[in-house]
N, C-alpha and C positions, 0 to 999 in steps of 0.2 A: 463556423470553425472555432474551436476552443483556443484560448490563449493559455500560457503556462500556469498562470494563477488559477484559472478555472480547472485545468487538468489536474493539478496537485490537490485541489479541493475535492474533486471527484474521487481521486485515488484514496484520500483519507476517508471520505464518506462511504466508500465501498467497504470499508472495514466494519461499518456500523449498520449499513442497510444495503439491500440489493439495488443495483443501479437499473434504471429503465433501459430498454433496448436502444433508444436514441442516445442516452448518456454513454452506454458501453461502446456503441459504434463511433461516436464522436471522440471518445477517449482513445480508442484503438487507432483511429486515423491520426490523431495528434501524436501518439506515441511512435507511430511509424515514421513521422517526420521530425521529431524533436529528440535529439540524443540526451539533452539535459533532463527532460522529464522521464525518459526511459531509465536513465541512471538513478533518478529519484525513486522510481518504482522498485528497482532492484535493491537499493539501499533500505527502503521501507520494509521490504520483505526480509532482508537480513536482520534488521533491528528487531522486527517482530519475532523471528526465530530465536535470536539471542535472549530477548526478554522472557520468552516462554521457557527456554532452557534454564535460565537463571531462576525463574520462579519455581520450576520443577525441582531443581537442586535444593533450593531454600526450603521447600515444603518437605522434602525427604530428610533434610537435616533436623527439622523441627520435630519429626516423628521419633527421632532417636533419643 
């Protein structure tokens, strides 16, 4: 079973590489039981969306 440190590491790594089936299942199981890591995953997604939106807006301003 994953601990929170390993779970957050896997969530970060999943942005860079595909996780193995065992990693995905272990992470999913951990997230079902850990509200702290579930919150981290949601916040990570929100931050990613905000940075994409910011970068897109910045690129559009540079074109003007």
